[in-house]
C-alpha positions in Angstrom: 145.7 113.6 102.0 142.2 112.1 102.1 142.1 108.3 101.8 139.3 107.0 99.6 138.0 103.4 99.6 135.6 101.5 97.3 133.7 98.5 98.5 132.5 95.7 96.1 129.3 93.8 97.1 127.2 91.0 95.8 123.8 92.5 96.7 120.7 90.3 96.1 117.0 90.4 96.5 116.9 89.9 100.3 117.1 93.4 101.8 117.5 92.3 105.5 120.5 90.1 104.5 121.9 92.9 102.4 121.9 95.4 105.2 123.8 92.9 107.4 126.3 92.5 104.5 126.7 96.2 104.1 127.5 96.7 107.8 130.1 93.8 107.8 131.7 95.2 104.6 132.0 98.7 105.9 133.5 97.6 109.2 136.0 95.3 107.4 136.9 98.1 105.0 137.5 100.7 107.7 139.6 98.2 109.7 141.7 97.1 106.7 142.0 100.3 104.6 141.8 103.0 107.3 139.9 105.4 104.9 138.5 108.8 105.5 135.8 108.3 102.8 134.1 105.0 101.8 131.9 104.4 98.7 129.3 101.6 98.4 127.9 100.3 95.0 124.6 101.2 93.4 121.6 99.4 94.8 123.6 98.5 97.9 120.4 97.6 99.8 118.5 95.5 97.3 119.1 94.2 93.8 116.4 92.2 92.1 115.2 94.1 89.0 113.7 97.6 89.1 110.2 96.3 88.8 110.3 95.4 92.5 111.8 98.7 93.5 108.5 100.3 94.8 108.1 97.5 97.3 111.5 98.2 99.0 111.7 102.0 98.5 112.4 104.1 101.6 111.1 107.5 102.7 113.2 110.6 102.2 114.9 110.2 105.6 115.1 107.6 108.4 114.5 104.5 106.3 116.5 101.3 107.0 119.4 102.0 104.7 119.6 105.7 105.5 119.6 104.9 109.2 122.3 102.2 108.9 124.7 104.4 106.9 124.2 107.4 109.2 124.9 105.2 112.3 128.0 103.6 110.7 129.5 106.9 109.6 129.0 108.3 113.1 130.3 105.2 114.9 133.3 104.6 112.7 134.0 108.3 112.2 134.2 108.0 108.4 132.5 109.6 105.5 130.1 107.2 103.7 129.1 107.9 100.1 126.1 105.5 100.2 126.2 104.0 96.7 122.5 104.2 96.0 119.2 102.9 97.3 115.6 103.1 96.2 113.9 106.3 97.6 110.1 106.8 97.4 109.1 109.4 94.7 106.5 112.0 95.1 104.7 110.1 92.3 102.7 107.2 93.8 104.2 103.8 92.9 107.5 105.2 91.6 110.9 105.7 93.1 114.3 107.5 92.7 117.7 105.8 92.5 119.4 107.9 95.2 122.8 108.4 96.6 123.0 109.9 100.1 126.3 111.0 101.6 127.0 111.1 105.4 129.9 112.9 107.2 131.9 111.6 110.2 129.1 112.7 112.6 126.4 110.8 110.7 124.9 113.9 109.2 123.5 113.9 105.6 125.7 116.2 103.5 124.5 115.5 99.9 121.8 113.7 98.0 121.9 112.8 94.3 119.2 111.2 92.2 120.3 109.3 89.1 119.7 111.4 86.0 120.3 108.9 83.2 118.0 105.8 83.4 119.0 102.4 82.0 116.5 101.5 79.3 118.4 99.0 77.2 118.1 95.6 75.6 121.6 94.0 75.7 123.1 91.8 73.0 122.1 88.6 74.9 118.5 89.7 74.9 118.2 90.8 78.5 115.9 93.8 78.8 116.4 96.6 81.4 113.7 99.2 81.7 114.6 101.3 84.7 112.3 104.2 83.7 109.3 101.9 84.1 109.4 102.5 87.9 112.2 105.0 88.5 111.9 108.8 88.1 115.0 110.6 86.9 116.8 113.3 89.0 117.3 116.7 87.6 120.1 118.2 89.7 123.9 118.0 89.2 125.4 117.6 92.7 128.8 118.2 94.2 129.8 118.4 97.9 132.7 119.4 100.0 134.5 116.6 101.9 137.0 118.2 104.2 138.4 120.4 101.4 137.9 117.9 98.5 135.1 118.7 96.1 133.4 115.4 95.1 130.9 115.1 92.2 128.1 112.6 92.2 127.0 110.2 89.4 125.5 106.7 89.3 126.3 103.8 86.9 124.7 104.5 83.5 125.5 108.2 83.9 129.1 107.3 83.0 128.1 107.0 79.4 127.1 110.7 79.3 130.3 112.8 79.4 128.3 116.1 79.4 127.4 115.4 83.1 131.0 114.9 84.0 132.1 118.1 82.2 129.5 120.0 84.2 130.7 118.4 87.5 134.2 119.6 86.6 132.9 123.1 85.9 131.3 123.0 89.3 134.8 122.4 90.8 134.8 118.6 91.2 138.2 117.1 92.0 137.0 113.6 92.4 133.9 112.0 90.9 132.1 109.0 92.4 130.6 106.3 90.2 128.7 103.7 92.3 127.4 101.1 89.8 125.8 97.7 89.1 127.3 97.3 85.6 126.2 94.2 83.7 128.8 91.6 83.0 128.2 91.7 79.2 128.8 95.5 78.9 131.2 95.8 81.7 133.9 93.5 80.3 134.2 95.8 77.2 133.2 99.3 78.4 133.5 99.7 82.2 137.2 100.5 82.6 137.4 102.4 79.3 134.5 104.7 80.3 135.9 105.3 83.8 139.4 106.1 82.6 138.0 108.4 79.8 136.0 110.4 82.4 139.1 110.8 84.5 141.2 111.8 81.6 138.8 114.3 80.1 137.9 116.0 83.4 141.3 115.6 85.0 139.6 114.4 88.1 140.1 111.5 90.4 137.4 108.9 89.8 136.2 106.3 92.4 133.9 103.6 91.2 132.4 100.9 93.5 130.6 98.1 91.7 128.4 95.2 92.3 129.8 91.7 91.5 128.3 88.3 90.9 124.9 86.9 90.3 121.5 87.9 91.5 117.9 86.8 90.7 115.2 88.9 89.1 111.7 87.9 87.8 113.3 87.6 84.4 115.9 85.2 85.6 119.5 85.3 86.9 121.7 88.3 86.0 125.4 89.0 86.4 127.2 92.1 87.6 130.7 92.8 86.4 132.6 94.0 89.5 136.1 95.5 88.9 135.7 98.4 91.4 138.5 100.8 91.1 140.1 104.2 91.8 141.7 106.1 88.9 144.0 109.1 89.1 143.5 112.3 86.9 146.1 110.9 84.4 143.8 107.9 83.8 145.9 105.4 85.7 144.1 102.7 87.8 145.8 103.0 91.2 143.5 100.6 93.2 141.2 97.8 92.2 139.0 95.0 93.5 138.8 92.5 90.6 136.4 89.5 91.2 134.7 88.7 94.5 133.9 90.8 97.5 136.3 93.2 99.1 137.6 96.8 99.1 140.5 98.8 97.8 141.8 102.3 98.7 144.1 105.0 97.6 145.3 108.4 98.8 143.6 111.2 96.8 146.8 113.2 96.1 146.0 116.7 95.1 149.6 117.2 93.9 148.9 114.7 91.0 145.7 116.5 90.1 147.4 119.9 90.1 150.3 118.6 88.1 148.1 117.0 85.4 146.0 120.1 85.1 149.1 122.2 84.8 150.7 119.9 82.1 147.5 119.7 80.0 145.3 122.7 80.8 142.1 121.3 79.4 139.7 123.6 81.2 141.6 126.7 80.1 141.8 125.5 76.5 138.1 124.6 76.1 136.5 126.3 73.2 134.1 129.1 74.3 131.3 127.9 72.1 131.3 124.4 73.6 131.5 125.7 77.1 128.5 127.9 76.4 126.5 125.0 75.1 127.2 123.0 78.2 126.1 125.8 80.4 122.8 125.9 78.5 122.2 122.1 78.6 119.3 122.5 80.9 120.6 120.6 83.9 120.6 122.7 87.1 123.5 122.7 89.6 122.6 121.8 93.2 123.9 120.4 96.4 123.3 120.1 100.1 
């Protein structure tokens, strides 16, 4: 049984300090949880408003964050699902919000670029305009982790169930949701959305979140935290509430098989809906 862990961070707008914090958190998690697979939050390397993203964005390979995560996975002999970091786009002055996954030998095994970008004005007046500097990805990505098929998503993606249905169609058994959910929306929607995605796909869901305050040019903002792992029945089986830390759970395929046998959602899906998902225009891809 693969053991999965989620790490909760308080990333800020000091990249060098954040990289030190990532290494300490991963080492502590591996020592405490003894996981096979570790997930970091969205923007694990820098969090200070997407307007500053081009200045900290890394090349496709061998940037500071990529190199750190590759080294840690190789040294600690653990899979690392690298939350996300800013990757340079082919378009000058623009970036991708990118997850990179490393195996126990430090080799890159998957890369996912966030599809749904957060362009929202929240009820408290805070404005988020991710697409001003971030280019969307266009590939739906799953990868094999020692016999477990894992689907990729990032934060705001969780509000778009069509993506998760497609991940399930591509064989996902666990779906990763690294995030930096706002405090305002998180307190009402975060857990509800995650449990819904688990229930409707009958997949395990692992979600590593940012927690606490960080500074942007527009002022201080707050991330919600509440990192968690959810089983295919929709039960939260591990959680980091407030503060920094990690939590883990065994990804029991017996539970997944039992849930899918009891309520065979995939087999009962209407043909017309399945066909419309297949024609939604999002290509399947993976490394």
